[in-house]
Kinemage of the C-alpha trace (Angstrom):
@kinemage 1
@onewidth
@group {chain A} dominant
@subgroup {mainchain}
@vectorlist {calphas} color= white
{ca met a 1} P 140.969 123.427 147.553
{ca ser a 2} L 143.668 126.040 147.173
{ca thr a 3} L 143.517 129.426 146.000
{ca leu a 4} L 146.108 131.228 143.646
{ca lys a 5} L 146.327 134.837 144.691
{ca val a 6} L 148.070 137.265 142.327
{ca asp a 7} L 147.771 140.829 141.309
{ca asn a 8} L 148.404 140.305 137.559
{ca ile a 9} L 149.079 137.682 134.926
{ca arg a 10} L 151.716 138.184 131.976
{ca his a 11} L 153.265 136.273 129.606
{ca asn a 12} L 157.026 135.822 129.850
{ca ser a 13} L 157.564 137.513 126.391
{ca ala a 14} L 154.869 140.087 126.902
{ca thr a 15} L 155.288 143.738 127.631
{ca ser a 16} L 151.869 144.127 129.229
{ca asp a 17} L 149.582 142.113 131.435
{ca thr a 18} L 147.156 139.900 129.994
{ca ile a 19} L 144.807 139.953 133.216
{ca thr a 20} L 145.009 142.727 135.775
{ca met a 21} L 143.258 141.890 139.103
{ca ala a 22} L 141.173 144.405 141.152
{ca ser a 23} L 140.685 144.216 144.716
{ca asp a 24} L 136.862 143.749 144.690
{ca gly a 25} L 137.292 140.309 142.809
{ca thr a 26} L 136.894 141.472 139.138
{ca cys a 27} L 139.570 141.700 136.539
{ca thr a 28} L 140.221 143.266 133.239
{ca ala a 29} L 141.504 140.868 130.621
{ca arg a 30} L 142.775 141.291 127.185
{ca ile a 31} L 141.057 138.606 125.218
{ca thr a 32} L 141.489 138.060 121.390
{ca ser a 33} L 139.049 134.948 121.061
{ca val a 34} L 136.776 132.665 122.703
{ca gly a 35} L 137.833 128.993 122.430
{ca gly a 36} L 139.821 129.896 119.474
{ca gly a 37} L 136.828 131.720 117.744
{ca gln a 38} L 135.564 135.224 117.674
{ca leu a 39} L 133.933 137.040 120.607
{ca ser a 40} L 130.510 137.368 119.328
{ca his a 41} L 128.484 135.723 116.547
{ca arg a 42} L 130.519 132.520 117.220
{ca asn a 43} L 127.325 130.231 116.567
{ca lys a 44} L 126.895 129.302 112.915
{ca ile a 45} L 123.515 127.778 113.650
{ca tyr a 46} L 120.233 129.759 112.913
{ca asn a 47} L 117.390 129.401 115.447
{ca gly a 48} L 119.523 126.969 117.691
{ca ala a 49} L 117.147 127.785 120.524
{ca met a 50} L 114.150 126.858 118.643
{ca met a 51} L 112.460 130.174 119.473
{ca leu a 52} L 111.299 130.708 115.815
{ca ser a 53} L 108.653 128.796 113.930
{ca gln a 54} L 107.259 130.936 111.022
{ca arg a 55} L 105.406 128.143 109.414
{ca gly a 56} L 103.370 127.026 112.487
{ca thr a 57} L 103.995 125.276 115.771
{ca thr a 58} L 102.635 121.654 114.712
{ca phe a 59} L 103.799 119.771 111.636
{ca asp a 60} L 102.500 116.548 110.167
{ca val a 61} L 105.815 115.365 108.489
{ca asn a 62} L 105.112 112.794 105.713
{ca thr a 63} L 107.223 113.855 102.805
{ca ser a 64} L 110.917 113.474 102.100
{ca ser a 65} L 111.867 117.007 103.138
{ca asp a 66} L 109.550 119.081 105.355
{ca tyr a 67} L 110.897 122.112 106.952
{ca thr a 68} L 109.434 122.640 110.198
{ca leu a 69} L 110.686 125.070 113.011
{ca asp a 70} L 112.770 127.692 111.102
{ca arg a 71} L 115.924 126.111 109.443
{ca phe a 72} L 115.321 122.677 110.887
{ca gln a 73} L 114.321 120.072 108.241
{ca val a 74} L 112.975 116.633 108.572
{ca val a 75} L 114.341 114.428 105.783
{ca asp a 76} L 114.451 110.871 104.760
{ca ser a 77} L 116.333 108.702 102.264
{ca gly a 78} L 116.052 105.380 100.731
{ca gly a 79} L 112.241 105.374 100.169
{ca ile a 80} L 111.331 104.875 103.993
{ca thr a 81} L 108.014 106.143 105.183
{ca tyr a 82} L 108.918 108.776 107.654
{ca asp a 83} L 105.555 109.828 109.240
{ca ala a 84} L 105.961 111.733 112.198
{ca thr a 85} L 104.636 114.791 114.065
{ca val a 86} L 106.924 117.720 114.952
{ca thr a 87} L 106.116 120.550 117.527
{ca gln a 88} L 107.798 123.550 118.930
{ca asp a 89} L 107.705 122.213 122.527
{ca ser a 90} L 107.700 124.118 125.730
{ca ser a 91} L 110.106 121.522 127.468
{ca ala a 92} L 113.684 122.755 127.663
{ca pro a 93} L 116.717 122.912 129.814
{ca glu a 94} L 117.598 125.769 132.129
{ca gly a 95} L 118.393 128.953 130.112
{ca phe a 96} L 115.960 127.836 127.307
{ca arg a 97} L 112.320 128.112 126.602
{ca lys a 98} L 111.643 126.070 123.593
{ca ser a 99} L 112.812 122.818 121.805
{ca leu a 100} L 111.958 120.928 118.721
{ca lys a 101} L 110.057 117.754 119.607
{ca ile a 102} L 109.372 114.907 117.127
{ca ser a 103} L 107.355 111.701 117.526
{ca pro a 104} L 106.615 108.995 115.134
{ca asp a 105} L 103.064 108.449 113.908
{ca thr a 106} L 103.884 105.179 111.814
{ca val a 107} L 105.874 102.133 113.055
{ca glu a 108} L 108.809 100.919 111.113
{ca thr a 109} L 110.095 97.848 112.891
{ca ser a 110} L 113.230 97.455 111.124
{ca met a 111} L 115.188 99.675 108.772
{ca ser a 112} L 116.593 98.180 105.382
{ca gly a 113} L 119.189 98.990 102.908
{ca ser a 114} L 120.045 102.890 102.880
{ca glu a 115} L 116.908 103.939 104.762
{ca asn a 116} L 117.436 106.916 106.962
{ca ala a 117} L 115.211 109.209 109.128
{ca met a 118} L 116.814 112.459 110.093
{ca ile a 119} L 116.763 115.992 111.280
{ca gln a 120} L 119.144 118.551 109.652
{ca gln a 121} L 120.027 122.007 109.117
{ca lys a 122} L 122.143 123.342 106.130
{ca leu a 123} L 124.670 126.324 106.237
{ca glu a 124} L 125.997 128.481 103.423
{ca gly a 125} L 129.607 127.700 102.520
{ca gln a 126} L 130.427 131.605 102.546
{ca asp a 127} L 129.574 131.779 106.320
{ca cys a 128} L 131.811 128.951 107.113
{ca gln a 129} L 135.228 130.358 105.809
{ca asp a 130} L 136.665 131.013 109.123
{ca phe a 131} L 137.156 127.161 109.647
{ca ala a 132} L 140.085 127.803 107.013
{ca phe a 133} L 139.443 124.300 105.763
{ca gly a 134} L 141.738 123.414 102.728
{ca thr a 135} L 144.921 125.048 104.496
{ca ser a 136} L 147.421 123.929 106.653
{ca ser a 137} L 145.778 126.275 109.292
{ca ala a 138} L 142.441 124.373 109.258
{ca lys a 139} L 140.787 124.946 112.555
{ca lys a 140} L 138.760 122.495 114.636
{ca leu a 141} L 135.038 122.693 114.927
{ca thr a 142} L 132.897 122.115 117.922
{ca ile a 143} L 129.391 121.114 117.739
{ca ser a 144} L 127.268 121.239 121.054
{ca phe a 145} L 123.488 120.784 121.668
{ca tyr a 146} L 120.890 119.616 124.350
{ca ala a 147} L 118.890 116.564 123.650
{ca lys a 148} L 116.463 114.279 125.719
{ca ser a 149} L 114.136 111.204 125.071
{ca gly a 150} L 110.784 110.092 126.022
{ca ser a 151} L 110.473 107.157 128.544
{ca gln a 152} L 109.909 104.499 125.799
{ca asn a 153} L 113.281 105.344 123.797
{ca asn a 154} L 115.209 105.978 126.892
{ca asn a 155} L 118.978 105.001 126.230
{ca his a 156} L 118.450 105.023 122.565
{ca gln a 157} L 121.780 105.631 120.688
{ca tyr a 158} L 121.797 108.167 117.765
{ca thr a 159} L 124.210 109.739 115.322
{ca leu a 160} L 125.317 113.265 114.682
{ca gln a 161} L 126.874 113.508 111.256
{ca ile a 162} L 128.379 116.673 109.605
{ca arg a 163} L 128.993 116.659 105.997
{ca lys a 164} L 130.857 119.557 104.194
{ca tyr a 165} L 131.166 120.528 100.362
{ca asp a 166} L 133.897 121.825 98.712
{ca asp a 167} L 134.172 124.053 95.509
{ca ser a 168} L 133.453 121.020 93.346
{ca gly a 169} L 130.576 119.690 95.357
{ca asn a 170} L 132.718 116.879 96.774
{ca arg a 171} L 131.446 115.664 100.377
{ca asn a 172} L 133.707 115.001 103.382
{ca met a 173} L 132.138 113.694 106.464
{ca val a 174} L 132.612 112.889 110.110
{ca asn a 175} L 130.201 111.357 112.621
{ca arg a 176} L 129.791 110.267 116.243
{ca ala a 177} L 127.201 108.543 118.487
{ca phe a 178} L 125.307 109.861 121.408
{ca thr a 179} L 122.950 108.422 123.746
{ca val a 180} L 119.756 109.996 125.025
{ca thr a 181} L 118.147 109.715 128.311
{ca thr a 182} L 114.523 111.084 129.705
{ca ser a 183} L 116.979 114.104 131.160
{ca trp a 184} L 118.329 116.990 129.204
{ca gln a 185} L 121.859 116.494 128.659
{ca arg a 186} L 124.381 118.809 126.679
{ca tyr a 187} L 126.420 116.798 124.000
{ca ile a 188} L 129.695 118.241 122.898
{ca met a 189} L 131.782 116.966 119.973
{ca thr a 190} L 135.027 118.276 118.559
{ca phe a 191} L 136.465 117.332 115.211
{ca asp a 192} L 139.684 118.160 113.432
{ca gly a 193} L 139.561 120.661 110.540
{ca asp a 194} L 140.127 119.560 107.060
{ca thr a 195} L 143.487 120.510 105.662
{ca ala a 196} L 143.099 118.691 102.303
{ca glu a 197} L 139.778 120.415 100.900
{ca asn a 198} L 138.057 123.665 101.444
{ca ile a 199} L 134.478 124.680 102.096
{ca arg a 200} L 132.880 126.200 99.060
{ca asn a 201} L 132.589 129.928 99.279
{ca asp a 202} L 129.218 131.022 98.057
{ca asn a 203} L 125.606 130.978 98.991
{ca gly a 204} L 125.345 127.076 98.259
{ca leu a 205} L 125.398 124.220 100.661
{ca gly a 206} L 128.753 124.353 102.735
{ca ile a 207} L 127.988 122.374 105.835
{ca gln a 208} L 125.283 120.063 106.658
{ca leu a 209} L 124.511 118.914 110.251
{ca ile a 210} L 122.403 115.768 110.492
{ca trp a 211} L 121.097 114.036 113.681
{ca his a 212} L 120.214 110.281 112.313
{ca leu a 213} L 117.509 108.937 114.312
{ca ala a 214} L 117.042 105.619 112.428
{ca thr a 215} L 119.596 104.193 109.699
{ca gly a 216} L 119.384 101.306 107.700
{ca pro a 217} L 122.156 98.589 107.708
{ca ser a 218} L 123.820 99.626 104.355
{ca asp a 219} L 124.602 102.973 106.135
{ca ile a 220} L 125.881 101.777 109.414
{ca his a 221} L 129.651 102.218 110.130
{ca glu a 222} L 132.454 102.938 112.671
{ca ala a 223} L 132.473 106.538 113.876
{ca ser a 224} L 134.635 108.802 111.587
{ca thr a 225} L 136.303 111.503 113.470
{ca thr a 226} L 138.417 112.780 110.583
{ca phe a 227} L 137.093 114.302 107.426
{ca gly a 228} L 137.561 112.278 104.378
{ca arg a 229} L 135.915 112.014 101.062
{ca thr a 230} L 136.304 108.302 101.020
{ca val a 231} L 135.001 107.804 104.445
{ca asn a 232} L 131.769 105.671 103.998
{ca asn a 233} L 131.433 107.266 100.493
{ca ser a 234} L 130.774 110.334 102.413
{ca leu a 235} L 126.976 109.735 102.206
{ca tyr a 236} L 124.574 109.304 105.150
{ca ser a 237} L 125.980 107.368 107.939
{ca gly a 238} L 124.996 106.284 111.432
{ca val a 239} L 127.384 104.899 113.790
{ca thr a 240} L 127.361 101.148 114.776
{ca gly a 241} L 124.931 100.628 117.680
{ca gln a 242} L 122.342 102.973 115.971
{ca ser a 243} L 118.609 102.889 117.485
{ca asn a 244} L 115.589 102.737 115.706
{ca phe a 245} L 113.526 105.826 116.588
{ca leu a 246} L 110.679 104.686 114.340
{ca asp a 247} L 110.081 101.375 116.220
{ca asn a 248} L 107.350 102.860 118.441
{ca thr a 249} L 104.783 105.586 118.186
{ca asn a 250} L 105.652 106.427 121.778
{ca asn a 251} L 109.229 107.544 121.147
{ca glu a 252} L 110.091 111.062 121.558
{ca phe a 253} L 113.152 113.112 120.573
{ca tyr a 254} L 113.814 116.794 121.834
{ca leu a 255} L 116.542 118.957 120.616
{ca thr a 256} L 117.668 122.510 121.382
{ca gly a 257} L 120.692 124.600 122.292
{ca val a 258} L 122.467 123.672 119.040
{ca gln a 259} L 125.828 125.500 118.236
{ca leu a 260} L 128.434 125.083 115.852
{ca glu a 261} L 131.526 127.126 116.371
{ca val a 262} L 135.263 127.528 115.521
{ca gly a 263} L 137.793 125.802 117.758
{ca asp a 264} L 138.163 123.019 120.250
{ca thr a 265} L 136.117 124.536 123.030
{ca ala a 266} L 132.265 124.391 123.442
{ca thr a 267} L 131.493 127.804 124.757
{ca ser a 268} L 128.294 128.867 126.454
{ca phe a 269} L 125.402 128.960 124.012
{ca glu a 270} L 125.172 132.308 122.269
{ca his a 271} L 121.814 133.687 122.925
{ca arg a 272} L 120.642 136.159 120.336
{ca ser a 273} L 117.675 138.353 120.288
{ca phe a 274} L 114.515 137.314 118.668
{ca gly a 275} L 114.776 139.933 116.120
{ca asp a 276} L 118.173 138.962 115.076
{ca glu a 277} L 117.300 135.370 114.757
{ca leu a 278} L 114.033 136.422 112.826
{ca ser a 279} L 116.089 138.548 110.348
{ca arg a 280} L 118.594 135.681 109.797
{ca cys a 281} L 115.763 133.138 109.044
{ca gln a 282} L 113.752 135.390 106.830
{ca arg a 283} L 116.719 135.135 104.480
{ca tyr a 284} L 115.471 131.545 103.756
{ca phe a 285} L 111.888 131.802 104.413
{ca tyr a 286} L 109.199 134.593 104.607
{ca pro a 287} L 105.478 134.063 104.938
{ca tyr a 288} L 103.429 136.861 103.496
{ca leu a 289} L 100.444 135.019 104.893
{ca arg a 290} L 99.833 132.274 107.030
{ca gly a 291} L 96.091 131.860 107.262
{ca thr a 292} L 95.744 133.083 110.859
{ca asp a 293} L 93.001 135.534 110.046
{ca asn a 294} L 90.433 135.215 107.320
{ca tyr a 295} L 91.121 138.724 106.179
{ca glu a 296} L 94.825 139.137 106.828
{ca asn a 297} L 96.509 141.518 104.543
{ca ile a 298} L 99.333 140.173 102.272
{ca ala a 299} L 100.213 143.052 100.135
{ca leu a 300} L 99.010 146.003 98.266
{ca gly a 301} L 98.570 146.316 94.381
{ca phe a 302} L 97.084 148.091 91.714
{ca asn a 303} L 95.352 147.369 88.349
{ca tyr a 304} L 97.114 148.522 85.181
{ca asn a 305} L 94.015 147.673 82.975
{ca gly a 306} L 90.473 146.633 83.479
{ca ser a 307} L 91.274 142.906 84.340
{ca thr a 308} L 94.908 142.601 85.320
{ca gly a 309} L 96.732 143.868 88.459
{ca met a 310} L 100.143 143.598 89.841
{ca val a 311} L 101.412 143.225 93.440
{ca leu a 312} L 105.089 143.924 94.386
{ca leu a 313} L 106.403 141.642 97.068
{ca met a 314} L 109.268 143.034 99.168
{ca pro a 315} L 110.500 140.816 101.958
{ca pro a 316} L 112.191 142.616 104.901
{ca val a 317} L 115.700 141.184 104.023
{ca glu a 318} L 117.646 139.927 101.017
{ca met a 319} L 116.870 136.408 100.376
{ca arg a 320} L 119.491 133.935 99.870
{ca thr a 321} L 118.547 133.168 96.126
{ca pro a 322} L 115.486 134.213 94.050
{ca pro a 323} L 112.896 132.402 95.980
{ca thr a 324} L 109.895 130.261 94.818
{ca leu a 325} L 106.167 130.958 95.750
{ca thr a 326} L 103.920 128.381 97.713
{ca thr a 327} L 100.336 129.072 97.807
{ca ser a 328} L 97.400 127.217 99.496
{ca gly a 329} L 93.802 128.041 100.300
{ca thr a 330} L 91.827 130.870 98.739
{ca ile a 331} L 93.804 134.179 97.982
{ca ala a 332} L 91.554 137.084 97.051
{ca ala a 333} L 92.106 140.713 95.760
{ca asp a 334} L 89.659 142.655 98.107
{ca asp a 335} L 86.363 140.570 97.960
{ca asp a 336} L 86.965 139.001 94.505
{ca thr a 337} L 87.348 135.307 94.892
{ca ser a 338} L 87.879 134.245 91.438
{ca ile a 339} L 91.373 135.843 90.876
{ca gly a 340} L 94.298 134.125 89.291
{ca phe a 341} L 97.964 134.881 89.818
{ca thr a 342} L 101.359 134.276 88.362
{ca phe a 343} L 104.494 134.725 90.316
{ca glu a 344} L 107.296 136.553 88.325
{ca asn a 345} L 110.657 136.643 89.602
{ca gln a 346} L 113.526 137.870 87.321
{ca gly a 347} L 116.384 136.654 89.260
{ca ser a 348} L 115.855 139.122 92.173
{ca thr a 349} L 116.478 138.310 95.699
{ca arg a 350} L 115.104 141.491 96.934
{ca cys a 351} L 111.837 142.505 95.013
{ca phe a 352} L 109.348 140.056 93.166
{ca arg a 353} L 106.128 140.813 91.251
{ca cys a 354} L 102.822 138.799 91.355
{ca asn a 355} L 100.494 139.334 88.372
{ca ile a 356} L 96.873 139.108 89.221
{ca thr a 357} L 94.215 138.150 86.434
{ca asn a 358} L 90.464 137.913 86.376
{ca his a 359} L 90.331 141.012 88.493
{ca ser a 360} L 87.660 143.627 87.682
{ca lys a 361} L 89.082 146.804 88.818
{ca ser a 362} L 89.557 150.012 87.045
{ca ser a 363} L 92.907 150.869 85.625
{ca gly a 364} L 95.098 152.439 88.501
{ca gln a 365} L 92.624 151.284 91.070
{ca gly a 366} L 94.444 149.897 94.416
{ca phe a 367} L 93.521 146.680 96.072
{ca gln a 368} L 94.488 144.484 98.802
{ca leu a 369} L 95.801 140.942 98.215
{ca arg a 370} L 94.713 138.734 101.156
{ca ser a 371} L 93.285 135.358 102.217
{ca his a 372} L 89.415 135.016 101.819
{ca asn a 373} L 87.339 132.988 104.222
{ca ser a 374} L 90.103 130.378 104.764
{ca thr a 375} L 92.326 130.142 107.878
{ca thr a 376} L 94.413 127.639 105.889
{ca ser a 377} L 95.647 130.045 103.228
{ca lys a 378} L 99.282 130.353 102.729
{ca phe a 379} L 101.470 132.677 100.542
{ca glu a 380} L 105.236 132.031 101.245
{ca leu a 381} L 108.510 132.880 99.706
{ca ser a 382} L 111.234 130.152 100.164
{ca ala a 383} L 115.017 130.235 99.283
{ca glu a 384} L 116.026 127.417 101.576
{ca leu a 385} L 119.156 125.376 100.811
């Protein structure tokens, strides 16, 4: 091995040094990008280190689109029974502490037609404009992630698919296979930018990252490494050789360290603070109540006549779109268990009103909206893509 010893490094046409060496082995560098991307906020993915799980830490997945750990969704297509358990797991590669773990609860010995079982994250188009798609300067994109299997599905082959949407909602896609083992591995995939069609520039779906764990024969194709609208009809697509994750209830798939960035280089994973990730994820989901305490407060309200009250709900960040409200369990106003309520949202992404009925308080009297004798109570706002 040899060592190059220099004092400074400068381009032939430059008037100043790019790298200035110091005698203690350090240097000063004039860096304008990392791997072709910006110096910070390189990672487009939310919660890529799986630190956040506002909905809970264990999920019994049995519908077509269950959100689990923040921003990660388990989704199926083609009418398949995708019955699985997802947990926020403590197994992780060096430098990480959490991962998403999924294991089947019901066996599907074979896939048919366009049946697919997947994990995905969706990104807003307006957050992806630095890829410069739809121009002659379209930039490459690089996806990296860590994954491993359980012993039962060691050496299974799965597929990473990226779909992107233009201003008219047209889908272009690329995909590539990867093989998991029982040891953590970092997978890196780089794709050429799309010079033909842009990425929509609003708060709608712009890029969709999909991990195919099981795919029916109608959706199995060769790998597609260049974005194109006609490639496999730009629908869901696994790569030839795809394994069936659902063929044994002992199968396990672990995922963490997910990063999507501009350029042809997979840089080190961009760790963000817990608070930073939390505020990013609250744009899409905010739990006013998750039933961890029988009398956990949700919000404060007041009665404006003898039987009707009002609560203003103000999440800590502006939500992506006017959210929907989901409730379960028993919600009470103080100790009154017979209340009814309606969620009123007049197009706002910042402040919402909940009207309380059958509530016997004096006009102007305040109260607490909270769970009542139910650790399963939920009161949640969602603006997911």
